[in-house]
Every structure is written in structure tokens, then in C-alpha cells.
C-alpha positions in Angstrom: 16.3 49.4 -39.4 15.8 49.7 -35.7 16.6 52.7 -33.6 17.0 53.2 -29.8 15.7 56.7 -28.9 16.3 58.3 -25.5 14.1 61.3 -24.7 14.8 63.3 -21.6 13.0 66.6 -20.6 15.0 69.8 -20.7 14.3 71.4 -17.3 14.2 75.0 -18.7 11.7 74.0 -21.4 9.7 71.4 -19.6 6.0 71.8 -19.9 3.4 70.8 -17.4 1.5 67.6 -18.2 -2.2 67.7 -18.6 -4.8 65.0 -19.1 -5.2 66.1 -22.7 -1.4 65.7 -23.4 -1.4 62.3 -21.8 -4.3 61.1 -23.9 -2.7 62.5 -27.1 0.5 60.7 -26.3 -1.4 57.5 -25.6 -3.2 57.8 -29.0 0.1 58.5 -30.8 1.8 55.5 -29.1 -1.1 53.2 -30.1 -1.1 54.5 -33.7 2.7 54.0 -34.0 2.4 50.5 -32.7 -0.4 49.6 -35.1 1.7 51.1 -38.0 4.7 48.9 -37.0 6.9 52.0 -36.3 7.1 51.6 -32.5 8.3 48.3 -31.1 8.5 49.3 -27.4 8.2 52.3 -25.2 9.5 52.6 -21.7 9.3 55.4 -19.1 12.4 56.0 -17.0 11.9 56.6 -13.3 14.5 59.4 -13.5 12.4 61.1 -16.2 12.1 60.7 -19.9 11.2 57.9 -22.2 13.0 55.2 -24.2 11.6 54.1 -27.6 12.6 51.2 -30.0 11.5 52.4 -33.4 11.5 50.9 -36.9 12.4 53.3 -39.7 14.2 53.4 -43.1 16.9 55.7 -41.9 18.2 57.9 -39.1 16.9 60.9 -41.1 13.3 59.5 -41.0 13.5 59.1 -37.2 15.0 62.5 -36.7 12.2 64.1 -38.9 9.5 62.2 -36.9 10.9 63.6 -33.6 11.3 67.1 -35.0 7.6 67.1 -36.1 6.4 65.9 -32.7 6.2 67.8 -29.4 9.3 66.0 -28.2 11.6 68.0 -30.5 10.9 71.2 -28.6 11.0 70.2 -25.0 13.3 67.2 -24.8 16.9 66.3 -25.3 16.9 63.5 -27.8 19.6 60.9 -28.5 19.1 58.5 -31.5 21.2 55.3 -31.9 21.0 52.7 -34.7 20.6 49.2 -33.3 22.8 46.6 -35.0 20.5 43.7 -35.8 23.3 41.4 -37.1 24.5 40.3 -33.7 
């Protein structure tokens, strides 16, 4: 299944970006693409990121996000994409 994930920073919990954090995020994105989990990743000008992910279920996506740094500092919305259209 495909999922549309919108991640927006929570101002009160937003953390400063460092070169180390950017490199870690780049490595994670590359690994997820190689593993076939991440189809696309877009940065929003207004702040935040949009991901198109492949996963077995909503719970798998939710668990991936909770185990990442996104779960603590960002507002996350997860939508299942209907592929039958």
C-alpha cells in the first residue's frame, strides 16, 4: 500500500538544524529509497516535508515515524493512497 505523509514542524518543539542532522536525514532517505519504502520526498516552502511511502499497513508507517526523529518534533498526518483509481 502507498501512503501520503505530511510532516510539519511544531514550533514549540522545533530543533535547530545542524550539518550532522542533514547528513543523517540524507542517509536515511537514500536507504529508504534503496529499500523500496520511499517513493518520493518533497520539501514544502512553508516548512515541512511530504513523503510517499510503501508499507504493509497504516500501523507500519505510524511505527516507522514514531521510531524516527520526526515523531517528537513534527505534526504528522498519514493518508492511505487509493491505487485503484
